[in-house]
N, C-alpha and C positions, 0 to 999 in steps of 0.2 A: 464381779471381778475378784481375782485372785490376789488377796491381800499379801500373801507371803513372796510374791515376783510379782512384783508389777512392771510390765513393758510400757514403755512412754514414749510417742512419738512427740518430739518438740518442734513445732513449727516457728521457725525464725523466719525474719524479713530479710536479713543478709548474713553472708559468710562472715565470721568473727574473729579470723585468725590470719595476723596476729591483730590483739585487741588493741586499735588504736581510736576506735569512736567512742562514745559515751553509751550507744546503744550494743556496740559488740562487748563492752566490759561487763554491763549488765547482764547480756547473755552468757556471756562466760562462768560469771557468777552463778545465775540460775544452774548452768548445768552442771557445776560443782555440787550444788547443793543438793539436787535430784541423786547426781551419782554418789552421794557420802551416804544416802539412807540404805540400811541394809533390806528396806522392802521393796526397793526398785533393783529388778534385775537388770534390763538394759534400756539405754535410752536410743533410740534414733535421731540424729539431728538433719532435719530436712531445711533446707535452706537457700537464699537466691545470691545472683553475683552479678557484679556490673561489669567487671574485669575478669581477665585469666585468674584461675585458683588453679596453682599447681598440685601434685600430687602428695608433695614436701610438706604444702602446709596443712593438707588435709591428715596426713598421717601427723604432724607437731600437735593438732590438735587432740586427736586421738591419744596421744601419748600425753597428754596434759591434763585430760579428764579420762580416769578409769570408767568403765563402762559405756561409753556413749561410740555408737556406730555413726560415723562422719560420712553422709551421703554426699555422692557428688553433686555440687552446688548446680542450681538452673539459671542460665542467664535470664535477667530481667532488669528494666532499665529503676535502678533503686533511686535515683535523682532525676524524676520524669523528663524535667527540660531539657536535661543534657543529651536527651534523645528525642527529639521533636517528631519522628515519624510516629511516635506512640501517643502522642497529644490528642489527634482527633479521635480516638476510641476511648480515652477517658471523658472527654468533651462530651461525643455521644452520649454516654453513660449518664452523665451528670443530667444534660438537656431531655432524653428522653425516657429515663427510668428511675430519675432522681437520685442516683448512686450518689453520694460525696467523694469529693476529689479524695480523701482518707482513706476509701475503700475502694475506689475505682480506678486509681493507680497501681492496685495489686492486682486486677484482674488478668489474667492472659490465660488462651486456649492451652497453651504449653505449660503454664504453669499448674492449670488444673487437670490437665492429662497426668503430668508427672504425679501430682498429689495423690491421684483417682489410682495409679496402679501402686504407688507405695500402699494407700489404706486396702486393696485388695489384696496385696502380695503380704503384708505382714501386721497380721491382726494384734490389736494393741489395748491395754485396760484404760490408759489414759493419752487423749491428746491434750499437749501444751501449746497453746498461743502463744509468743512471746510477744505481740503486740496486737492492738486493737485493728489495723488494715487487714491482716492475714485471718483475722476470724471472718473475712467476707466467705472464705470458704467453709465457713460451720455448717451452712446447710448438706454439703457434699460430705462432710464429716457425719455427721447425722445420719443421712441415707446408707453409710457403707459400714460405719462402725457403730450401728445405734444404741448398744450397751457399753460404750466406752465413756467415762468421765472426762468432760471439757473444761480445761483451765483457761481463764483469761488473764493472763499476767501482763499489766501495762506499766512502761515506764513513766508516764505522766498522763495527766486528764487530756485526753487529747483536745475535747472540743473547747476545753478551756483557750489551748492555744491560737483557735480561730477566733475565739471572743474578744481575746486579746489585739488579734491583727484586726479584726471590726472597729474596734475601738480608736485605732491610730489612723483608720479614713476619714475621707468626706466624701461627699456630690456621690454620684452615680455609684462610685467606687465603693462607698461605705455601705449601700444598700444591696450592693452584689456580695460583698464581704459578710454582711449580717444575715444572707440568705443562707451562703454557704455555711455559717456558723448555727445556723438551725437545723441544716439537713445533717451536720456531723453529729450535733447534739443528740438528734434523733437515733441515728445508725449506732451510737455509743450507747445510748440508754436500753435499745432494742438489744444490742448485743448483751450487754452487762445482765440482764433478763434471761437471755436464752441459756447461756451457759451456764454449769453446775457450780463454778468456784470463781470467785476472782482475787487475783492479787495485784499487790500495788507495791511501789518501789519504797513507800514510807506510810507514815500513819495519817499525815496529812490527806495524801492522794484517798489512802482508803475511805477516810471519813467522806471525802465528796462523793466516793461510788455509794456509799450508804445514805447519804443525804439525798442524792438525785435517783436512786436506782431501786433504794429499800432492799439491799442484796450486802450479804455477811462477807463484806469485802476484809481480806487480811493483807498486813505489810510484810512483806518478807524484804528483810534490810540485805542492803549490799554485802557482800561478803568482802571483808578486805585483808588478806594475808600481808603480813611485813614482816620487818626485822628491827628491831629496836634498836637505834644507834645513839650512841650516849654524846658524842661529839660530833659537830660539822664543822669545817672550816671553809669560811669564805672569804671572797678577796675585795674589800670595798663593798659600797653600795649596790651591790646586783641583784635586780629584780626579775622575775620572769613572769609572762603568762603563758597559759597553755589551755586549749579549746578549740570546738569548731570554729574557724574563723568566716565562715559566712551564716552562721545561725542569727537570725535577727537578736534575741535577746543579748548573745555576746558580741555583737558587732556593736548595738547601740552602747553597752558597756564601755567596749573599749573608746569607742568615738567620747564617750563622758570622760573618760579617765585622760585619755590624751590631751583633749582640750582644756580639759577643766581642772584636773587634779596635777598632771606632769609638769607643769609651768611653776606649780607650789613647790611641789618636789624637787625640782633642779635648781629654783631661788635659792633652795638652802642647801643641796648637796649639789655642787656644780657636777660633781665626777659622777653622779647616779646615773645608773644604766639599766635599760630596760629590754630583754629578748622578748618578741612575741612568737611562739610556737603553735601550730596546728593544722588542721586538715580543711582542706575544701576550699583555701584560697586560688584564685586563680593566677596562672604562670605565663610569662612571655614566651618565646617561640625558644628562647635558652634554656628553658625550665625554672628562672629566675621568679619570686614571687612578686605580683603586682600590688605593689602598696596603696591602699587606701589613702587619699590626701592628708586626711585626719591624723593618721598615725606616722605621720612622716615630722619628726621633731628632733631636735639634738639630743644625743643620749639613746636615741629608741631605734634597734634594730630588728626587723622583721624577719622571721627565719623560715616561716610556711613550714610543711611538712618537714620534721626530722625522726626517721626511725627509731631511735634510742633516744629516750627524753632524759634518761640517768644522768649523762654529764650537766643539762641544762640545771636539773633540780641542784645536783652538787655544788652548783657554783654560784647558785642564788641564795642570798640571806632572806629572801621572802618571796610570796607569791602574790601577786594582786588577782582578783577575780569579780572584778566588777560586772553585774548581769541586772537586766531590766526585763520584767516580766519571766514567762515561762513556767511550768509546772515541774513536779516531780523532785530529782535531788539533782544538784550540780556535782556531777562523779568528778569534777577534777579538782574539787576540797577535799575528797577522799582521798584520791590519788596523791595531792600534797603533802596531806597529813601521813600516807605510808610512807611516803619519802623523805619524812622529817624536815619540811618545809612550813614554817609558819604562814597563813594568810590573813589578807585584809580584803573583806568583800562586802557587797550591799546586802541588804537585806532580801532583796529578790534574790540574791545569791546564795544564801545561807537557808533558804525557805527548805522545810523538809527535814532537816536537821535538827537534833536537838542540843545544839550548841549553844553558849553563851558567850555572848560578845565580852571580850576581856579574859577569858577562861581559856577555850581551845582557839578561836579565832577572834579577828579583831571586826566588827560590823558597823558601816558608817554609810550614810547616805550624802551628807554634807561634804560638799569638793575639799573643803577647808579641814575638816576632821579625818577626813579619809586620807589627806595628805600626810598630816600630823601623824597619825598612825604608821603610815608607812615610811616615814623617816626616823620615828622610835625605833619600828624592826630593824629598818637596815643599818641603823648605828649601835644596836645594843646585842652583843652576845648574850648577856643572861634574859632579855624580853625572848629572843629567838628559843632558848633551851627552855624558858619555862612554858611557851605556846607549845614549842615541840612534845615535851613530858604529857600536857595535857591532852594534846590532839592523839599522842599514843594510847593514853588511857580512856578516851573515847572510843577508840577504834574496837577496844578490847569490850570494852561494856556493852556497845552497841552492835559492832559489825563483827563478830564471830560466826565462825561456820555454825556453831550450837547454836547462836542467837535466830539463826535462818532457817534452823532444820525444824524446828517446832512449827511454826506456819505453814512450811511447806507440805510436812505431813499432814497437817488440816487440808488444805488445799486438794491434797491425793486423794481423800476420805480416809484416812487412815487413822485418824482423831477429831472427837468432836470441836467445832469451832472454839465454843467456849472455854474447852481447854486449854486454850495457848494463852499465851502472856497477854493477849491483847484484849481479851474480852469483849468478844464481838457481840454476843448476846446483850449484855449490857447497852453496847454503845448502839444498839439497833432500837432497844428499848428508849433510849434516850433520845432518837432522833425520831420515831413513832409519833 
């Protein structure tokens, strides 16, 4: 490997511009980190798309991140069940070859051929898999680029999501879900052990990888760029929620908030308003969002997807971020911090972040206490300012570019892991 001018192939699951999903925001952060390193010469970004991607979007991403060559994305059904004709192939892989869903959904002759052409035409020093599922193509990389260093960088512990799903099932469905969890865990463990380096979005996930697979995983914190705002003007007790509106942990959190917490808030603040925004909510023939019954209550407006969240953040006194289950980091919290919006969340919502309840954020699991925190924030400019300043300081300490560069260099093999701030060698000895 040429340590003075690394050529990196970044294999991502989806095209990320504009960055409106958690996965897209995370991938953009990683591209920025890699491009910031003097040791990296170029990064070629290989990705998939589910809808059309215009040349202007590719050019915008290339302008946003220096040193990144944005390849034309290849069509593939990222949300599999929105494309039923692809389901039988994934089912066949699962039944005949024991390929778990999280890997089988990415199998495609077209993707395999495109990646093979890329690997043959452009030798690289590092192949960086941006998610576990795309690491299904690891054998292809090893065959065509045997000297390349392979990094697996995960947004969360994938098999844990299947375990959480299995725990919520019953009867035959539970047996099937548990079988899928076992196959997902088997594939995850195998991949963790076969790559050369493992990255995680937070130290909690890195610790899980070390415990499960005995690998020296490193946490690369999400890079959050922000402009500090000393003062924000909001009108009344207006709240917001932002997230993927079809993802299970988010849906369960919103259902809980709207049914258990919101009536308590409205009883004390009759003019309180909540706006729900996010991706993947179904729409009717006019394009209007189809609002779940649980979210239909006085004072609640469901916006669905909006391309610019800035005005929503600007008019919100606080953001509610209830979440149940899931792994990794809820990037919606970091986005709220970046925009100067104080947050009330649940313990699962704050997982993976070194925040302290009452300092940068309020963390509550009880509906009454959650409601109390919401009312307190919505009616106190002083509390809003206190949490906002603490959140800015948190981003400066934990989510700067410099904080991410050190572990990224170690994943690339430029520095020994034990020289990073995360003390991986000590952690491995402790978990042995």
